[in-house]
C-alpha positions in Angstrom: 0.2 0.0 -0.2 3.0 2.3 1.0 4.8 1.4 -2.4 1.3 2.6 -4.1 0.8 5.6 -2.3 4.6 7.1 -3.3 4.2 5.9 -6.7 1.1 8.0 -7.2 2.6 10.6 -5.8 5.4 10.9 -7.7 3.6 10.8 -11.2 1.6 13.4 -10.6 4.9 15.5 -9.1 6.1 14.6 -12.2 3.1 15.6 -14.4 3.6 19.6 -12.5 7.3 19.2 -13.2 8.2 21.6 -16.2 9.7 19.4 -19.2 13.4 19.2 -19.9 13.0 19.3 -23.3 11.8 23.4 -23.1 14.0 25.7 -24.8 15.4 28.3 -22.6 15.9 32.0 -23.1 19.1 32.4 -24.1 20.7 35.8 -23.7 22.3 37.2 -27.0 25.4 38.4 -26.6 26.6 40.6 -29.5 30.6 41.7 -30.0 31.2 44.4 -32.6 35.0 43.5 -33.3 35.4 46.9 -33.9 33.5 46.8 -37.3 30.1 48.6 -36.2 28.3 45.5 -36.5 26.5 44.5 -33.4 26.4 46.3 -29.7 29.6 48.6 -28.8 31.3 46.9 -26.0 33.8 49.7 -25.3 30.4 51.8 -24.2 29.0 48.5 -22.2 32.2 47.7 -20.5 33.2 49.2 -16.8 35.9 51.7 -16.8 37.9 49.4 -15.0 37.9 46.9 -18.2 38.9 49.1 -20.8 42.3 49.6 -20.5 45.7 50.8 -19.1 44.8 54.5 -19.8 41.4 54.4 -18.5 42.4 52.5 -15.5 44.9 55.1 -14.9 42.4 57.9 -15.2 40.0 56.0 -12.6 42.9 55.8 -9.8 43.4 59.5 -10.7 39.8 60.2 -9.9 40.0 57.6 -6.5 43.2 58.9 -5.2 45.7 61.7 -6.9 48.6 60.5 -5.4 48.4 57.2 -5.9 51.2 54.5 -6.7 50.0 53.8 -10.6 50.7 57.9 -11.7 52.7 58.9 -9.1 55.9 60.6 -11.0 59.5 61.0 -9.4 59.5 64.6 -8.5 63.3 65.3 -10.0 63.5 69.3 -9.1 62.5 68.7 -5.7 65.5 65.8 -5.3 67.7 68.1 -7.2 67.1 70.7 -4.3 66.9 68.6 -1.5 70.2 67.0 -2.5 71.7 70.3 -3.5 72.9 69.0 -6.5 74.0 72.2 -8.5 76.0 73.7 -5.9 77.5 70.3 -5.5 77.9 70.1 -9.6 79.9 73.5 -9.2 82.2 72.8 -6.4 83.3 69.3 -8.2 84.1 71.6 -11.2 82.1 69.7 -13.9 81.0 72.8 -15.7 84.4 74.4 -15.9 86.0 71.1 -16.9 83.3 70.8 -19.8 84.3 74.0 -21.1 88.1 72.7 -21.4 86.9 70.1 -23.2 85.0 72.0 -25.7 81.5 71.8 -24.5 80.3 75.2 -23.8 77.0 77.0 -24.4 77.5 77.8 -27.9 78.4 74.6 -28.6 75.4 73.2 -27.1 73.2 75.7 -29.1 74.7 74.0 -32.0 74.4 70.3 -30.9 70.4 71.0 -30.4 69.2 71.0 -34.3 71.7 67.9 -34.8 69.9 66.2 -32.4 66.4 67.3 -33.5 67.2 66.0 -36.9 68.5 62.6 -35.2 65.1 62.4 -33.4 66.3 62.5 -30.4 64.4 65.5 -28.7 61.3 63.2 -30.0 62.3 60.1 -28.9 62.7 61.8 -25.4 59.4 63.6 -25.2 57.6 60.3 -26.5 59.4 58.4 -23.7 58.7 60.7 -21.0 57.0 58.7 -18.1 60.1 56.0 -18.4 62.6 58.9 -18.0 61.2 60.5 -15.5 60.3 57.2 -13.3 63.2 55.1 -14.9 66.2 57.1 -16.0 66.0 60.4 -13.6 66.1 58.2 -10.2 69.2 56.3 -10.8 71.1 59.9 -12.2 69.5 62.4 -9.6 70.1 59.8 -6.6 73.6 58.5 -7.5 74.6 62.1 -8.4 76.6 62.6 -5.3 78.6 59.8 -5.8 78.9 60.2 -9.7 79.8 63.6 -9.8 83.6 63.4 -8.3 84.0 60.6 -10.4 82.9 62.4 -13.7 84.7 65.3 -12.3 87.8 63.3 -12.5 87.3 61.4 -16.1 86.7 65.2 -17.5 90.4 66.1 -16.3 91.4 63.2 -18.1 90.0 63.7 -21.3 88.4 60.9 -23.5 90.5 58.1 -22.9 89.1 58.0 -19.6 85.5 57.2 -20.7 87.0 55.0 -23.1 88.6 52.8 -20.2 85.6 52.2 -18.4 83.6 51.6 -20.7 86.6 48.7 -21.6 86.1 47.7 -18.3 82.5 47.3 -18.3 82.0 45.9 -21.3 84.6 43.4 -20.6 83.0 42.7 -17.8 80.1 41.9 -19.2 81.6 39.5 -21.8 83.3 37.9 -18.8 79.7 37.2 -17.4 78.2 35.7 -20.3 81.4 33.7 -21.2 81.7 32.0 -17.9 77.9 31.6 -17.4 78.2 31.7 -13.8 74.9 32.7 -12.1 74.1 34.7 -9.4 73.6 33.2 -5.9 69.9 32.9 -4.5 68.0 33.7 -7.4 69.9 31.6 -9.9 69.5 33.8 -12.7 72.5 34.1 -14.9 74.7 36.7 -14.3 75.6 38.2 -17.9 71.8 38.8 -17.9 71.3 40.8 -15.2 74.5 42.6 -14.6 73.3 43.4 -18.4 71.0 45.2 -17.4 73.6 47.8 -15.9 76.7 47.3 -17.7 75.5 47.1 -21.5 73.8 51.1 -20.8 77.1 52.0 -18.7 79.5 50.7 -22.0 77.4 52.7 -24.3 77.1 55.6 -22.5 80.8 55.8 -21.3 81.8 54.9 -25.0 79.5 57.7 -26.6 80.7 60.0 -24.3 84.3 59.3 -24.8 83.3 59.8 -28.6 81.7 63.0 -27.7 84.3 64.7 -25.8 87.2 63.7 -28.6 85.0 65.1 -31.4 84.7 68.3 -29.4 87.9 68.5 -28.9 88.9 68.2 -32.8 
């Protein structure tokens, strides 16, 4: 009797259950793919999903002084470190003039730099220069200025020597295949981040000073 009652209840419940074969209402998703067809996904997206530029603008609205958009304050750090006076005390300017680099020469070099696209390259990479290169130069200036002053006193050969040392050290790291302790990465790769730009900069400075003296 119990089994008969359970069977009746199951059959009645099944009669009122929705059929699994009924088609469900589908949500149509349309993508324009930039062709002007369908919906404009850019307008329908949240601001946080519209790319890096939109995300940075959003962060500025939330907090102006945020880590994402913060720029290295070059002028403030130059004042705090008193780099202008340190440059004068080291005699860098006077030694540059002795090597042939004065204001008149700088004025002549500016059009050449513009023709080579150097000024445009710097203008298009302000973020990298301000937040990447400037901190290294400004923060290291108190230690670099005396070294640069001594090198200028010697002349282009000092810069050639520095380029040879840094380039030779990088070549040694690559040839020996040694790894940096603890992190296990090749020393040639890690050291190259510093030694390769240093080699190029010092060699370029030596060539520039040599051409000025001529």
